[in-house]
PyMOL commands that place a pseudoatom at each C-alpha (Angstrom):
pseudoatom trace, name=CA, resn=MET, resi=1, chain=A, elem=C, hetatm=0, pos=[0.000, 0.000, 0.000]
pseudoatom trace, name=CA, resn=LYS, resi=2, chain=A, elem=C, hetatm=0, pos=[1.531, 3.281, -1.080]
pseudoatom trace, name=CA, resn=ILE, resi=3, chain=A, elem=C, hetatm=0, pos=[0.666, 6.313, 0.947]
pseudoatom trace, name=CA, resn=LYS, resi=4, chain=A, elem=C, hetatm=0, pos=[0.856, 9.589, -0.947]
pseudoatom trace, name=CA, resn=ASN, resi=5, chain=A, elem=C, hetatm=0, pos=[-0.655, 12.906, -0.021]
pseudoatom trace, name=CA, resn=VAL, resi=6, chain=A, elem=C, hetatm=0, pos=[-2.860, 11.490, 2.709]
pseudoatom trace, name=CA, resn=SER, resi=7, chain=A, elem=C, hetatm=0, pos=[-3.612, 14.203, 5.191]
pseudoatom trace, name=CA, resn=LEU, resi=8, chain=A, elem=C, hetatm=0, pos=[-5.501, 13.078, 8.274]
pseudoatom trace, name=CA, resn=GLU, resi=9, chain=A, elem=C, hetatm=0, pos=[-7.131, 15.539, 10.648]
pseudoatom trace, name=CA, resn=TRP, resi=10, chain=A, elem=C, hetatm=0, pos=[-8.983, 14.989, 13.911]
pseudoatom trace, name=CA, resn=TYR, resi=11, chain=A, elem=C, hetatm=0, pos=[-9.103, 17.880, 16.336]
pseudoatom trace, name=CA, resn=VAL, resi=12, chain=A, elem=C, hetatm=0, pos=[-9.461, 17.935, 20.115]
pseudoatom trace, name=CA, resn=LEU, resi=13, chain=A, elem=C, hetatm=0, pos=[-9.112, 20.683, 22.695]
pseudoatom trace, name=CA, resn=ARG, resi=14, chain=A, elem=C, hetatm=0, pos=[-5.721, 21.307, 24.233]
pseudoatom trace, name=CA, resn=HIS, resi=15, chain=A, elem=C, hetatm=0, pos=[-4.154, 24.060, 26.299]
pseudoatom trace, name=CA, resn=ASP, resi=16, chain=A, elem=C, hetatm=0, pos=[-1.390, 25.980, 24.530]
pseudoatom trace, name=CA, resn=PHE, resi=17, chain=A, elem=C, hetatm=0, pos=[0.761, 27.020, 27.473]
pseudoatom trace, name=CA, resn=ASN, resi=18, chain=A, elem=C, hetatm=0, pos=[2.921, 29.325, 25.316]
pseudoatom trace, name=CA, resn=HIS, resi=19, chain=A, elem=C, hetatm=0, pos=[-0.060, 31.550, 24.506]
pseudoatom trace, name=CA, resn=ASP, resi=20, chain=A, elem=C, hetatm=0, pos=[-2.143, 30.554, 27.552]
pseudoatom trace, name=CA, resn=LYS, resi=21, chain=A, elem=C, hetatm=0, pos=[-5.278, 29.662, 25.599]
pseudoatom trace, name=CA, resn=ILE, resi=22, chain=A, elem=C, hetatm=0, pos=[-7.309, 26.631, 24.548]
pseudoatom trace, name=CA, resn=ILE, resi=23, chain=A, elem=C, hetatm=0, pos=[-6.641, 25.574, 20.948]
pseudoatom trace, name=CA, resn=ASP, resi=24, chain=A, elem=C, hetatm=0, pos=[-7.868, 22.988, 18.462]
pseudoatom trace, name=CA, resn=TYR, resi=25, chain=A, elem=C, hetatm=0, pos=[-5.156, 20.348, 18.197]
pseudoatom trace, name=CA, resn=ASN, resi=26, chain=A, elem=C, hetatm=0, pos=[-4.800, 17.750, 15.426]
pseudoatom trace, name=CA, resn=VAL, resi=27, chain=A, elem=C, hetatm=0, pos=[-4.080, 14.361, 17.038]
pseudoatom trace, name=CA, resn=LEU, resi=28, chain=A, elem=C, hetatm=0, pos=[-3.366, 12.577, 13.743]
pseudoatom trace, name=CA, resn=TRP, resi=29, chain=A, elem=C, hetatm=0, pos=[0.267, 13.426, 13.020]
pseudoatom trace, name=CA, resn=ASP, resi=30, chain=A, elem=C, hetatm=0, pos=[1.770, 13.466, 9.519]
pseudoatom trace, name=CA, resn=SER, resi=31, chain=A, elem=C, hetatm=0, pos=[3.623, 10.155, 9.721]
pseudoatom trace, name=CA, resn=LEU, resi=32, chain=A, elem=C, hetatm=0, pos=[0.658, 8.173, 11.084]
pseudoatom trace, name=CA, resn=PRO, resi=33, chain=A, elem=C, hetatm=0, pos=[-0.585, 6.971, 7.653]
pseudoatom trace, name=CA, resn=GLU, resi=34, chain=A, elem=C, hetatm=0, pos=[2.854, 5.562, 6.889]
pseudoatom trace, name=CA, resn=GLU, resi=35, chain=A, elem=C, hetatm=0, pos=[3.052, 3.892, 10.303]
pseudoatom trace, name=CA, resn=ILE, resi=36, chain=A, elem=C, hetatm=0, pos=[-0.348, 2.255, 9.762]
pseudoatom trace, name=CA, resn=SER, resi=37, chain=A, elem=C, hetatm=0, pos=[0.693, 1.152, 6.291]
pseudoatom trace, name=CA, resn=LYS, resi=38, chain=A, elem=C, hetatm=0, pos=[3.821, -0.522, 7.658]
pseudoatom trace, name=CA, resn=GLU, resi=39, chain=A, elem=C, hetatm=0, pos=[1.790, -2.396, 10.257]
pseudoatom trace, name=CA, resn=ILE, resi=40, chain=A, elem=C, hetatm=0, pos=[-0.590, -3.621, 7.559]
pseudoatom trace, name=CA, resn=LYS, resi=41, chain=A, elem=C, hetatm=0, pos=[2.339, -4.792, 5.431]
pseudoatom trace, name=CA, resn=LYS, resi=42, chain=A, elem=C, hetatm=0, pos=[3.784, -6.689, 8.406]
pseudoatom trace, name=CA, resn=LYS, resi=43, chain=A, elem=C, hetatm=0, pos=[0.371, -8.394, 8.736]
pseudoatom trace, name=CA, resn=LYS, resi=44, chain=A, elem=C, hetatm=0, pos=[-0.069, -7.047, 12.253]
pseudoatom trace, name=CA, resn=ILE, resi=45, chain=A, elem=C, hetatm=0, pos=[-3.277, -5.312, 11.189]
pseudoatom trace, name=CA, resn=ASN, resi=46, chain=A, elem=C, hetatm=0, pos=[-5.658, -7.514, 9.208]
pseudoatom trace, name=CA, resn=ASN, resi=47, chain=A, elem=C, hetatm=0, pos=[-9.080, -6.059, 9.946]
pseudoatom trace, name=CA, resn=LYS, resi=48, chain=A, elem=C, hetatm=0, pos=[-10.935, -3.043, 11.306]
pseudoatom trace, name=CA, resn=GLU, resi=49, chain=A, elem=C, hetatm=0, pos=[-10.887, -4.277, 14.911]
pseudoatom trace, name=CA, resn=GLU, resi=50, chain=A, elem=C, hetatm=0, pos=[-7.114, -4.786, 14.866]
pseudoatom trace, name=CA, resn=LEU, resi=51, chain=A, elem=C, hetatm=0, pos=[-6.681, -1.292, 13.422]
pseudoatom trace, name=CA, resn=LYS, resi=52, chain=A, elem=C, hetatm=0, pos=[-8.870, 0.130, 16.168]
pseudoatom trace, name=CA, resn=ASN, resi=53, chain=A, elem=C, hetatm=0, pos=[-6.835, -1.695, 18.842]
pseudoatom trace, name=CA, resn=TYR, resi=54, chain=A, elem=C, hetatm=0, pos=[-3.587, -0.504, 17.267]
pseudoatom trace, name=CA, resn=LEU, resi=55, chain=A, elem=C, hetatm=0, pos=[-4.808, 3.102, 17.235]
pseudoatom trace, name=CA, resn=ASP, resi=56, chain=A, elem=C, hetatm=0, pos=[-5.972, 2.801, 20.838]
pseudoatom trace, name=CA, resn=ARG, resi=57, chain=A, elem=C, hetatm=0, pos=[-2.505, 1.641, 21.955]
pseudoatom trace, name=CA, resn=VAL, resi=58, chain=A, elem=C, hetatm=0, pos=[-0.735, 4.336, 19.932]
pseudoatom trace, name=CA, resn=PHE, resi=59, chain=A, elem=C, hetatm=0, pos=[-2.987, 7.136, 21.182]
pseudoatom trace, name=CA, resn=MET, resi=60, chain=A, elem=C, hetatm=0, pos=[-2.742, 5.911, 24.752]
pseudoatom trace, name=CA, resn=SER, resi=61, chain=A, elem=C, hetatm=0, pos=[1.055, 5.907, 24.682]
pseudoatom trace, name=CA, resn=GLN, resi=62, chain=A, elem=C, hetatm=0, pos=[1.117, 9.327, 23.016]
pseudoatom trace, name=CA, resn=TYR, resi=63, chain=A, elem=C, hetatm=0, pos=[-1.550, 11.254, 24.940]
pseudoatom trace, name=CA, resn=TRP, resi=64, chain=A, elem=C, hetatm=0, pos=[-2.723, 9.443, 28.086]
pseudoatom trace, name=CA, resn=CYS, resi=65, chain=A, elem=C, hetatm=0, pos=[-2.099, 11.191, 31.438]
pseudoatom trace, name=CA, resn=ARG, resi=66, chain=A, elem=C, hetatm=0, pos=[0.499, 13.608, 30.164]
pseudoatom trace, name=CA, resn=THR, resi=67, chain=A, elem=C, hetatm=0, pos=[0.242, 17.011, 31.773]
pseudoatom trace, name=CA, resn=GLU, resi=68, chain=A, elem=C, hetatm=0, pos=[0.883, 18.934, 28.550]
pseudoatom trace, name=CA, resn=TYR, resi=69, chain=A, elem=C, hetatm=0, pos=[-2.232, 17.281, 27.061]
pseudoatom trace, name=CA, resn=GLU, resi=70, chain=A, elem=C, hetatm=0, pos=[-4.624, 17.938, 29.960]
pseudoatom trace, name=CA, resn=ILE, resi=71, chain=A, elem=C, hetatm=0, pos=[-7.267, 20.614, 30.376]
pseudoatom trace, name=CA, resn=LEU, resi=72, chain=A, elem=C, hetatm=0, pos=[-9.648, 21.452, 33.192]
pseudoatom trace, name=CA, resn=VAL, resi=73, chain=A, elem=C, hetatm=0, pos=[-13.356, 21.279, 32.329]
pseudoatom trace, name=CA, resn=SER, resi=74, chain=A, elem=C, hetatm=0, pos=[-16.242, 22.578, 34.412]
pseudoatom trace, name=CA, resn=GLY, resi=75, chain=A, elem=C, hetatm=0, pos=[-19.724, 24.012, 34.103]
pseudoatom trace, name=CA, resn=LEU, resi=76, chain=A, elem=C, hetatm=0, pos=[-20.081, 27.619, 33.064]
pseudoatom trace, name=CA, resn=PHE, resi=77, chain=A, elem=C, hetatm=0, pos=[-21.731, 28.709, 36.300]
pseudoatom trace, name=CA, resn=SER, resi=78, chain=A, elem=C, hetatm=0, pos=[-20.400, 26.119, 38.735]
pseudoatom trace, name=CA, resn=LYS, resi=79, chain=A, elem=C, hetatm=0, pos=[-16.772, 25.363, 39.460]
pseudoatom trace, name=CA, resn=GLU, resi=80, chain=A, elem=C, hetatm=0, pos=[-17.629, 22.679, 42.018]
pseudoatom trace, name=CA, resn=ASN, resi=81, chain=A, elem=C, hetatm=0, pos=[-17.486, 19.791, 39.546]
pseudoatom trace, name=CA, resn=GLU, resi=82, chain=A, elem=C, hetatm=0, pos=[-14.260, 20.612, 37.741]
pseudoatom trace, name=CA, resn=GLU, resi=83, chain=A, elem=C, hetatm=0, pos=[-12.702, 17.668, 35.966]
pseudoatom trace, name=CA, resn=LYS, resi=84, chain=A, elem=C, hetatm=0, pos=[-9.274, 17.244, 34.464]
pseudoatom trace, name=CA, resn=ILE, resi=85, chain=A, elem=C, hetatm=0, pos=[-9.405, 15.498, 31.077]
pseudoatom trace, name=CA, resn=ASP, resi=86, chain=A, elem=C, hetatm=0, pos=[-6.604, 14.624, 28.703]
pseudoatom trace, name=CA, resn=VAL, resi=87, chain=A, elem=C, hetatm=0, pos=[-6.439, 14.313, 24.927]
pseudoatom trace, name=CA, resn=TYR, resi=88, chain=A, elem=C, hetatm=0, pos=[-6.707, 10.522, 25.126]
pseudoatom trace, name=CA, resn=ARG, resi=89, chain=A, elem=C, hetatm=0, pos=[-10.099, 10.755, 26.839]
pseudoatom trace, name=CA, resn=GLN, resi=90, chain=A, elem=C, hetatm=0, pos=[-11.359, 12.976, 24.016]
pseudoatom trace, name=CA, resn=ILE, resi=91, chain=A, elem=C, hetatm=0, pos=[-10.060, 10.463, 21.455]
pseudoatom trace, name=CA, resn=LYS, resi=92, chain=A, elem=C, hetatm=0, pos=[-11.305, 7.326, 23.257]
pseudoatom trace, name=CA, resn=CYS, resi=93, chain=A, elem=C, hetatm=0, pos=[-14.980, 8.264, 23.040]
pseudoatom trace, name=CA, resn=ASN, resi=94, chain=A, elem=C, hetatm=0, pos=[-14.604, 8.764, 19.258]
pseudoatom trace, name=CA, resn=LEU, resi=95, chain=A, elem=C, hetatm=0, pos=[-12.283, 5.851, 18.484]
pseudoatom trace, name=CA, resn=ASP, resi=96, chain=A, elem=C, hetatm=0, pos=[-14.821, 3.966, 16.337]
pseudoatom trace, name=CA, resn=ILE, resi=97, chain=A, elem=C, hetatm=0, pos=[-15.465, 7.060, 14.226]
pseudoatom trace, name=CA, resn=ILE, resi=98, chain=A, elem=C, hetatm=0, pos=[-11.748, 7.892, 13.968]
pseudoatom trace, name=CA, resn=THR, resi=99, chain=A, elem=C, hetatm=0, pos=[-11.033, 4.329, 12.813]
pseudoatom trace, name=CA, resn=GLU, resi=100, chain=A, elem=C, hetatm=0, pos=[-13.721, 4.572, 10.113]
pseudoatom trace, name=CA, resn=TYR, resi=101, chain=A, elem=C, hetatm=0, pos=[-12.369, 7.967, 9.079]
pseudoatom trace, name=CA, resn=ILE, resi=102, chain=A, elem=C, hetatm=0, pos=[-8.819, 6.625, 8.707]
pseudoatom trace, name=CA, resn=ILE, resi=103, chain=A, elem=C, hetatm=0, pos=[-10.015, 3.607, 6.722]
pseudoatom trace, name=CA, resn=SER, resi=104, chain=A, elem=C, hetatm=0, pos=[-11.948, 5.807, 4.304]
pseudoatom trace, name=CA, resn=LYS, resi=105, chain=A, elem=C, hetatm=0, pos=[-9.248, 8.493, 3.914]
pseudoatom trace, name=CA, resn=MET, resi=106, chain=A, elem=C, hetatm=0, pos=[-6.465, 5.968, 3.408]
pseudoatom trace, name=CA, resn=LYS, resi=107, chain=A, elem=C, hetatm=0, pos=[-8.696, 3.725, 1.269]
pseudoatom trace, name=CA, resn=ILE, resi=108, chain=A, elem=C, hetatm=0, pos=[-7.777, 0.640, 3.275]
pseudoatom trace, name=CA, resn=GLU, resi=109, chain=A, elem=C, hetatm=0, pos=[-9.330, -2.621, 2.146]
pseudoatom trace, name=CA, resn=PHE, resi=110, chain=A, elem=C, hetatm=0, pos=[-9.226, -5.612, 4.454]
for i in range(1, 110): cmd.bond("trace and resi %d" % i, "trace and resi %d" % (i + 1))
show_as sticks, trace
zoom trace
């Protein structure tokens, strides 16, 4: 599978500490399509479920519980129930959709 000009985008919220503001952050880095392609060639990914599990492991190692990827979320009028969430938590709830998106953008056929 040759990967050319595949640009993947999936945005989550992240705090930019250099500018002290919340930004949209693309969690699908430029080399990810090539990394997925290599795993498919090695026969480590043979179906949609294996791709989803692979992505889950990669995202977890990249974004889970790392301070630079955490934000504090609360209600607009109540600060009593503040919750710290990281980028991985934002990805995890959309993992099925992200997997489908990657399959369609990369034109993967299992």
